[in-house]
VOGU-3710 file (C-alpha; in Angstrom, 3 decimals, decimal comma):
1> xxxxxxxxxx> 80,639/94,038/107,250  83,767/94,455/104,650  83,718/98,173/105,240  83,690/98,246/108,618  86,411/95,797/108,999  88,565/98,148/106,438  88,181/100,830/108,508  89,158/98,868/112,148  92,415/97,465/109,749  93,011/101,606/108,961
11> xxxxxxxxxx> 92,500/102,821/112,911  94,924/99,738/113,908  96,846/99,348/112,067  98,044/102,329/109,705  100,873/103,507/111,288  102,670/106,674/111,181  102,374/108,318/107,905  105,961/109,241/106,687  106,913/112,176/104,656  108,526/113,469/101,569
21> xxxxxxxxxx> 111,184/115,767/103,169  114,651/114,312/104,856  116,804/115,981/107,123  120,039/117,290/105,145  121,840/118,793/107,787  121,989/120,585/111,099  123,931/123,393/112,996  124,958/122,329/115,564  126,102/119,208/113,435  124,293/116,184/115,354
31> xxxxxxxxxx> 126,604/114,863/117,898  129,051/117,376/117,615  131,032/119,615/120,825  130,939/123,464/120,167  133,521/125,719/122,521  130,291/128,168/122,962  126,438/128,402/123,451  125,340/128,920/119,744  123,167/131,867/118,627  120,525/129,476/117,059
41> xxxxxxxxxx> 119,717/126,389/115,902  119,437/125,706/112,146  117,724/122,677/110,133  117,934/122,464/106,185  115,548/119,420/104,829  115,427/118,289/100,940  112,368/119,772/100,505  110,530/123,080/101,448  109,029/122,657/104,844  106,298/124,478/106,786
51> xxxxxxxxxx> 106,641/125,043/110,783  103,838/124,238/113,338  103,574/126,390/116,578  105,914/124,131/118,436  108,054/122,452/115,952  110,976/123,177/118,344  111,766/121,442/121,969  115,074/122,004/123,512  116,008/119,716/126,625  118,871/120,036/128,854
61> xxxxxxxxxx> 121,078/117,463/129,970  118,819/117,081/133,257  115,774/116,646/130,790  114,172/120,138/131,320  112,829/122,043/128,219  114,633/125,603/128,023  112,543/127,983/126,561  113,157/129,383/123,071  113,032/132,160/120,612  111,105/132,681/117,676
71> xxxxxxxxxx> 111,298/130,431/114,661  110,913/130,831/111,081  112,459/130,240/107,873  115,554/131,569/106,720  116,043/134,451/104,345  114,770/133,375/100,895  114,993/129,377/101,945  112,005/127,504/102,088  113,982/124,454/102,764  115,581/125,736/106,026
81> xxxxxxxxxx> 114,272/126,528/109,161  116,097/128,346/112,446  115,239/128,740/116,113  116,635/131,775/118,370  118,117/130,020/121,350  119,214/131,462/125,175  123,023/132,906/125,142  124,042/130,875/128,217  122,774/127,340/127,368  125,264/125,912/130,194
91> xxxxxxxxxx> 127,680/123,288/129,601  126,505/119,256/128,689  124,611/117,618/125,886  121,438/119,229/124,695  118,676/117,135/122,680  116,821/119,274/119,978  113,390/117,762/119,243  111,737/119,231/115,915  108,648/118,358/113,914  107,584/120,237/110,610
101> xxxxxxxxxx> 105,094/119,655/107,934  106,616/118,700/104,441  105,645/119,846/100,712  103,410/116,711/100,545  101,399/117,728/103,549  102,653/114,885/105,834  104,571/115,823/109,080  108,167/114,837/109,299  109,489/114,758/113,383  113,246/113,615/114,663
111> xxxxxxxxxx> 115,534/114,883/117,251  119,599/115,280/117,677  122,264/115,984/120,072  125,032/118,528/120,211  127,093/119,530/123,122  128,456/122,939/124,524  131,859/122,145/126,278  132,154/118,701/126,846  129,781/116,114/126,509  127,481/115,139/129,706
121> xxxxxxxxxx> 127,706/111,604/131,249  123,879/111,685/130,776  121,495/113,152/128,547  117,718/113,838/127,970  115,657/110,678/127,038  115,115/111,024/123,068  111,633/110,621/121,694  110,681/107,601/120,361  109,588/106,732/116,538  105,911/106,750/117,585
131> xxxxxxxxxx> 105,410/110,519/117,738  102,196/110,429/116,342  98,765/110,173/118,345  97,392/106,810/117,266  93,791/108,067/117,554  94,042/111,150/115,570  96,585/109,131/112,895  93,675/106,554/112,869  90,795/108,915/112,587  92,789/110,942/109,866
141> xxxxxxxxxx> 93,371/107,947/107,468  90,208/106,551/107,795  88,607/110,218/106,475  90,997/110,355/103,488  89,985/106,483/102,954  85,983/107,906/102,863  86,966/110,786/100,590  88,645/108,587/98,036  85,640/106,066/98,302  82,992/109,305/98,001
151> xxxxxxxxxx> 84,572/110,628/95,099  84,427/107,156/92,997  80,604/107,004/93,797  80,077/110,824/93,290  82,118/111,375/89,885  81,944/107,468/88,719  78,384/107,496/89,071  77,639/110,543/87,325  79,835/109,241/84,708  78,270/106,048/84,057
161> xxxxxxxxxx> 74,905/108,144/83,749  76,310/110,372/81,151  78,468/107,619/79,024  76,490/104,456/79,350  73,054/106,191/79,109  70,874/103,651/81,501  67,140/104,029/80,457  66,070/104,073/84,160  68,447/106,167/86,446  66,284/106,516/89,707
171> xxxxxxxxxx> 68,322/103,638/91,408  71,131/105,820/90,965  70,296/108,641/92,549  71,180/107,057/96,200  74,916/106,539/95,306  75,130/110,127/94,049  73,760/111,133/97,521  75,700/109,245/99,362  78,713/110,059/97,351  77,849/113,882/97,752
181> xxxxxxxxxx> 76,948/113,647/101,250  79,984/111,616/102,477  82,589/113,293/100,084  81,535/117,174/101,954  81,729/115,194/105,046  84,859/113,591/105,346  86,716/117,127/103,730  84,832/118,445/107,158  86,315/115,788/108,997  89,839/116,167/107,428
191> xxxxxxxxxx> 89,872/119,976/107,969  89,493/119,553/111,729  91,453/116,692/112,360  94,178/118,528/110,156  95,658/120,414/113,131  96,239/117,263/115,582  97,237/115,625/112,874  100,366/117,788/111,747  101,049/118,507/115,844  101,093/114,875/116,608
201> xxxxxxxxxx> 97,920/115,570/119,152  95,146/114,180/120,191  91,464/114,648/118,462  90,499/116,921/121,479  92,661/119,509/119,726  90,406/119,488/116,732  88,531/122,767/117,819  91,471/124,821/118,947  91,155/127,703/116,952  94,495/128,573/116,457
211> xxxxxxxxxx> 95,106/125,305/114,731  92,028/126,022/112,327  94,030/129,404/111,734  96,901/127,020/110,842  94,906/124,994/108,856  93,755/128,296/106,737  96,982/129,586/106,018  98,660/125,874/104,657  98,244/124,382/101,318  96,648/121,223/102,689
221> xxxxxxxxxx> 93,867/123,164/104,405  93,265/125,356/101,077  93,213/122,114/99,248  90,290/120,747/101,630  88,152/124,110/101,423  88,191/124,411/97,557  87,202/120,455/97,694  84,292/121,312/99,852  83,518/124,144/97,624  83,667/122,050/94,542
231> xxxxxxxxxx> 81,204/119,235/96,191  78,457/122,383/96,352  79,056/123,352/92,998  78,413/119,790/91,598  75,136/119,732/94,005  73,927/122,961/92,857  74,236/121,076/88,692  72,818/117,928/89,930  69,839/119,548/91,384  69,362/121,788/88,195
241> xxxxxxxxxx> 69,772/118,447/85,772  67,237/116,379/88,223  64,010/117,423/86,018  65,925/117,100/82,629  65,377/113,652/80,862  68,656/114,503/79,487  71,889/116,544/80,549  72,470/120,141/78,882  75,884/120,918/77,117  76,420/123,275/79,738
251> xxxxxxxxxx> 76,101/120,742/82,666  78,281/118,270/80,872  81,412/120,975/80,605  80,752/122,139/84,302  80,728/118,807/85,460  84,102/117,798/83,629  85,619/120,816/85,219  84,472/119,947/88,865  85,621/115,996/88,235  89,174/117,780/87,367
261> xxxxxxxxxx> 89,372/120,149/90,196  88,146/117,552/92,524  91,410/115,464/91,549  93,302/118,524/91,692  92,501/118,483/95,756  94,263/115,172/96,234  97,204/115,896/93,121  98,083/119,641/94,822  98,168/117,651/98,376  100,192/114,711/98,053
271> xxxxxxxxxx> 103,252/113,515/96,952  102,664/114,592/93,054  103,223/118,407/94,285  106,662/117,917/95,878  110,071/116,193/94,160  110,712/115,759/90,726  108,581/116,882/87,423  106,345/118,362/89,559  103,799/119,733/86,133  103,889/116,263/84,963
281> xxxxxxxxxx> 103,505/114,657/88,287  100,124/116,499/89,093  99,021/115,705/85,626  99,289/112,102/85,935  97,956/112,105/89,473  94,352/113,854/88,252  94,430/111,233/85,316  94,978/108,736/87,802  92,550/109,799/90,499  90,027/110,162/87,350
291> xxxxxxxxxx> 90,593/107,082/85,791  89,899/105,429/89,524  86,946/107,192/90,349  85,277/106,361/86,887  86,009/102,529/87,005  85,117/102,037/90,959  82,257/104,067/90,748  80,746/102,660/87,373  81,445/99,380/89,282  79,180/100,498/92,194
301> xxxxxxxxxx> 76,529/101,953/89,860  76,735/98,619/87,833  76,277/96,431/90,776  73,225/98,641/91,819  71,266/98,539/88,648  72,383/94,343/87,923  69,658/93,324/90,652  66,885/95,122/88,464  66,398/92,255/85,495  65,830/95,637/82,926
311> xxxxxxxxxx> 69,189/96,670/82,193  70,150/96,684/78,677  73,136/94,759/77,706  74,648/97,985/75,482  74,473/99,640/78,802  76,897/96,603/80,206  78,971/96,994/76,761  79,628/101,004/77,025  80,790/100,652/80,686  82,821/97,522/79,977
321> xxxxxxxxxx> 84,712/100,156/76,559  84,831/102,871/79,131  86,401/100,624/81,938  88,897/99,687/79,049  89,980/103,119/79,023  90,186/103,696/82,286  92,502/100,464/82,567  94,985/101,914/80,194  94,919/105,386/81,812  95,857/103,631/85,619
331> xxxxxxxxxx> 98,446/101,435/83,973  99,869/104,242/82,093  99,972/107,118/85,195  100,808/103,927/87,529  103,879/103,026/85,954  104,983/106,695/85,840  104,409/107,192/89,315  106,026/104,382/90,229  109,050/105,115/88,558  109,209/108,704/90,161
341> xxxxxxxxxx> 108,454/107,403/93,654  110,626/104,576/93,276  113,843/105,630/91,730  115,062/102,318/91,648  113,979/98,665/90,652  115,846/97,447/94,513  113,483/99,888/96,013  110,485/97,424/95,021  111,596/95,025/97,790  114,116/97,486/99,917
351> xxxxxxxxxx> 111,735/99,887/101,414  107,827/99,983/102,722  107,170/102,468/99,954  108,577/99,541/97,351  106,483/96,805/98,819  103,403/98,380/99,833  103,630/99,034/95,846  103,800/95,393/95,004  100,896/94,564/97,449  98,727/97,099/95,130
361> xxxxxxxxxx> 100,059/95,696/92,261  99,006/92,390/92,962  95,366/93,725/93,863  95,267/95,520/91,017  95,958/92,574/88,729  93,424/90,885/90,531  91,064/93,177/89,632  92,102/92,949/86,160  91,419/89,278/86,250  87,742/89,974/88,101
371> xxxxxxxxxx> 86,847/92,653/84,678  88,022/89,885/82,401  85,746/87,794/83,782  83,113/90,221/83,913  83,439/91,130/80,148  83,650/87,688/79,335  79,958/87,089/81,212  78,824/90,122/78,906  80,127/88,681/75,770  77,989/85,862/76,884
381> xxxxxxxxxx> 75,518/86,992/77,707  75,368/89,380/74,411  75,058/85,759/72,839  72,509/84,464/74,636  70,622/87,528/73,673  71,056/87,313/69,706  70,030/83,195/70,001  66,390/84,357/71,412  66,348/87,188/68,820  66,580/84,926/66,184
391> xxxxxxxxxx> 64,472/82,524/67,638  61,534/85,678/68,351  62,087/86,095/64,820  61,550/82,762/63,429  58,139/82,041/65,312  57,059/85,862/64,298  57,837/84,583/60,649  56,083/81,297/61,194  53,120/83,000/62,493  53,014/85,562/59,557
401> xxxxxxxxxx> 52,772/83,078/56,847  50,221/80,979/58,762  47,704/84,496/58,940  48,297/84,860/55,315  47,112/81,501/54,659  44,223/81,218/56,558  43,522/85,420/55,169  40,100/85,614/53,414  40,190/86,173/49,709  40,023/89,877/48,831
411> xxxxxxxxxx> 37,455/90,925/46,096  38,337/94,533/45,035  40,779/95,331/47,464  38,001/94,550/50,246  37,682/91,453/52,065  34,934/89,200/50,643  32,490/89,059/53,238  30,721/86,008/54,782  26,868/85,010/54,214  25,514/85,672/57,414
421> xxxxxxxxxx> 22,245/86,151/58,897  20,899/89,932/59,619  22,248/92,133/62,500  19,256/92,003/65,292  20,148/95,643/65,803  20,208/96,158/62,061  23,718/97,513/61,848  25,845/96,861/58,997  28,483/94,115/59,330  30,971/95,282/57,045
431> xxxxxxxxxx> 31,058/98,698/58,688  33,412/98,818/61,422  32,347/100,861/65,119  34,372/103,745/65,706  35,308/101,809/68,970  36,369/99,049/66,695  38,477/101,401/64,146  40,299/102,800/67,289  41,125/99,128/68,167  42,401/98,420/64,775
441> xxxxxxxxxx> 43,955/101,861/64,919  45,958/100,964/68,211  47,013/97,533/66,663  48,395/98,894/63,887  50,362/101,443/65,847  52,419/98,872/67,535  52,044/96,795/70,818  50,881/93,482/71,190  47,973/91,997/69,262  46,137/88,548/69,637
451> xxxxxxxxxx> 43,741/88,867/67,114  46,558/89,813/64,397  49,044/88,309/65,626  51,053/91,029/64,879  54,812/90,759/66,337  55,950/93,097/69,332  58,364/95,850/68,409  62,074/94,673/68,961  63,011/95,107/72,636  66,628/96,532/73,421
461> xxxxxxxxxx> 69,405/93,716/73,275  69,665/91,948/76,484  66,502/93,854/78,082  63,800/91,248/78,954  60,396/92,712/77,903  57,919/93,714/80,224  56,490/90,882/82,265  58,676/88,184/80,373  60,721/85,901/82,644  64,473/85,690/81,631
471> xxxxxxxxxx> 65,392/82,292/80,359  67,411/79,539/82,247  70,509/80,987/80,203  70,041/84,586/80,620  69,146/84,109/84,617  72,424/82,198/84,998  74,386/84,764/83,135  72,774/87,666/85,172  73,658/86,042/88,150  77,391/85,358/86,995
481> xxxxxxxxxx> 77,629/88,735/85,840  76,678/90,097/89,224  79,275/87,920/91,272  81,589/89,015/88,828  80,775/92,670/89,911  80,499/92,397/93,281  84,200/90,419/93,534  85,591/93,779/91,327  84,201/95,877/94,248  85,291/94,129/96,809
491> xxxxxxxxxx> 89,090/93,828/95,476  88,728/97,661/94,574  88,173/98,054/98,249  91,305/96,849/99,224  93,009/98,807/95,876  91,619/101,922/97,987  93,154/100,809/101,408  96,587/100,461/100,045  96,475/103,692/97,937  95,522/105,615/101,091
501> xxxxxxxxxx> 98,534/103,704/102,656  101,038/104,413/100,085  100,082/107,981/99,569  101,022/108,372/103,457  104,500/106,540/103,104  107,710/107,712/101,887  108,973/107,210/98,854  111,754/105,012/97,883  113,415/107,421/95,887  113,187/110,077/98,736
511> xxxxxxxxxx> 114,045/107,703/101,466  117,408/107,028/99,279  117,921/110,351/98,589  117,582/111,250/102,574  119,669/108,587/103,341  122,421/109,808/101,169  122,057/113,437/102,046  122,714/112,291/105,888  125,677/110,376/104,662  127,133/113,044/102,829
521> xxxxxxxxxx> 126,295/115,570/105,269  128,063/113,432/108,366  124,550/113,018/110,061  124,838/109,516/111,551  122,744/106,491/109,887  122,743/104,665/113,330  120,611/101,888/114,054  118,203/102,416/117,115  116,721/99,484/118,635  114,494/99,126/121,739
531> xxxxxxxxxx> 114,220/95,732/123,682  111,382/95,865/126,559  112,375/93,866/129,663  110,370/92,626/133,015  112,158/94,197/135,862  110,769/91,270/137,929  107,822/93,065/139,859  104,035/92,539/138,834  103,301/95,478/136,087  106,844/96,638/136,160
541> xxxxxxxxxx> 108,430/97,059/132,587  111,414/98,573/131,741  113,260/98,932/128,387  117,000/99,084/126,729  117,622/101,177/123,789  120,562/100,232/122,080  122,315/102,604/119,613  124,654/100,719/116,807  126,453/103,812/114,983  126,526/103,760/111,889
551> xxxxxxxxxx> 124,803/100,178/111,633  126,480/98,414/108,563  129,171/95,913/108,088  132,198/96,574/109,557  133,346/98,436/112,917  130,118/99,730/115,167  129,673/101,642/118,098  127,391/100,581/120,554  125,388/102,494/123,132  122,832/101,385/125,181
561> xxxxxxxxxx> 120,504/103,210/127,958  117,963/101,898/130,045  115,181/103,213/131,444  112,717/102,218/134,311  108,698/102,081/133,826  108,685/106,124/133,970  110,615/106,619/131,218  113,765/107,925/133,593  117,345/106,205/133,667  117,751/103,734/135,938
571> xxxxxxxxxx> 120,810/102,246/137,439  121,743/98,362/137,014  124,260/96,094/138,017  125,375/94,704/134,850  124,523/94,820/130,933  125,399/92,272/128,475  125,103/92,410/124,541  125,604/89,565/122,095  124,929/89,086/118,395  124,536/86,069/116,213
581> xxxxxxxxxx> 123,635/85,911/112,624  121,563/82,348/112,518  121,426/82,150/108,677  125,714/82,067/108,249  125,953/80,233/111,821  127,961/83,137/113,019  127,928/84,496/116,382  127,591/84,979/119,356  129,701/87,919/119,377  129,987/89,718/122,861
591> xxxxxxxxxx> 129,916/93,399/122,567  131,635/94,348/125,868  129,924/96,880/126,618  130,939/98,584/129,784  129,137/100,829/132,502  129,971/104,981/131,171  128,136/106,239/134,089  124,831/106,304/133,418  125,178/104,304/129,714  126,949/101,555/128,581
601> xxxxxxxxxx> 129,028/101,750/125,710  131,471/99,841/123,526  133,578/101,092/120,234  135,216/97,955/118,918  131,535/95,689/117,702  132,637/94,257/114,376  129,844/92,853/112,474  131,292/91,689/109,134  128,257/89,774/106,988  124,824/91,963/106,131
611> xxxxxxxxxx> 121,677/90,596/106,640  119,194/90,372/110,141  121,192/89,508/113,271  119,228/88,654/116,718  120,674/90,701/119,384  120,466/89,090/122,971  120,507/91,508/126,083  120,933/89,744/129,073  119,921/93,038/131,957  120,864/91,983/135,626
621> xxxxxxxxxx> 117,897/93,767/137,561  119,583/92,518/140,676  122,007/90,712/142,943  120,422/87,421/141,460  117,727/88,282/139,318  118,642/88,951/135,365  116,417/88,726/132,468  117,185/88,357/128,568  115,632/89,386/125,555  115,932/89,083/121,803
631> xxxxxxx> 115,632/91,439/119,101  116,381/91,499/115,497  118,804/93,960/113,818  118,879/94,587/110,127  122,888/94,896/109,179  123,444/96,468/105,633  126,331/96,933/103,779
//
């Protein structure tokens, strides 16, 4: 039930993935007016990017697509892409829609405009921010989450067996098999979905041959292929060790190399592979993934064994120590990755990346608290076990003393024989038969002997003897340990979900860099808000796209375009826009927009204070009917 809920949340609420690369500049510049048609369109990014088959679309003032020439990287520049355009574009305002893949494997897209000769009263419909296909995006996020879970099962269970050395490893074969098959299946699933995920198309394009070829040429696709090969190698190692009681040194070395290799397939295709300090970031990411798999996979392995009464406390204690080391590694690498991703303390609350990171930190804190509860439970169980051992030793010592008191006096090193009547069979009562001697030797060798009262061999701490029922105290501690470990597993699921979302979110440092580069390059950092409204007829809805430039404190220009149900331009009798800041009791401030022939605009809106303003749009849809809608707009300094 918990896993199903998580999958639904990922499918419906994951949202589009953000990328590390940010647009630095364009040529022609956004919003510029050039005298003649440019020979090419050039985009420069903050990081290296990859091109898709359909990375560029050029739309003319009539919203018709213009055929473009070849596209590629500028000579010697992995961060600059260029596409050739026709010699004569005509006059008016053209819209460029672009989509590329950043160095950390996430697609990024956007749009800008330029005019030839003079600006047009109308322009093509700009694509909205939701350029991702929701089905593909949701399925891809599910595949990434399942890959994390499968890696934790495979690597964590194997590490648990090697380090904690449980006496019975047969119950752990199932999580090993599930982890291996799930990791292989999720890897194949992600490989086929990679092309439509990059292109923003539907899952039906997963089997497109050209898309599969493009995936094989990119680093994310190669990382997925490498992961699949590593899983196959891990399966071969496990099969060879299946009939051996202890893994060989060669198998241990191979397993360690394979685990590092699997972690590297994530580091090579995520945020660590781009940005600052890439070698150190890759190392940190590998250690972070390994520590996560050892801790969470070990929890599942321990939870698998706990319902059985034969789990020695030494196994739980060894895992507790292993988990402690994993937590230290997670904290150290997590602090570094947080600093690298955020760049500033203010980004913790001022960026989406920072807010998700705070949620993950809260979940990790809860996970640590559950781990402390488990450790305290293990300590309590050990105390109960030691008390029971003392009681057993006391009882056994008393039994030995009683046996010595009742033992007959020895004569010449042999027990004095009691007088008895002759044996009817004629056998000498002083000699033991062969069977009797065998029984005596078995008793001397160990085990339980009711006739001699010999003590049982000492059982491992925390391990109930075969057939012995748990004492009430032991049973209570066992139930408490199962509950605490189950809580750890449940919280770890939440941590994995947040980690999956975090790896697909634009880091705070990159967001700040994107804003800085856009401002320094003269790119407008405008605020675009879409307000849906009812056209007055059942099932017919339109929208108003309002652009505030620059969308900050002070003077702003306002542009508003009204779209109908089919996404085309519509003409309305009147449009009014007003702004109110309830927290400071300011407003409403009338934007005083006027009809500019196809769109509404104003150049003298002054918003004096930063904060979340309420923008109210009043749309007159007919001579007698009007609709009012309100949307929040964040205005920064």
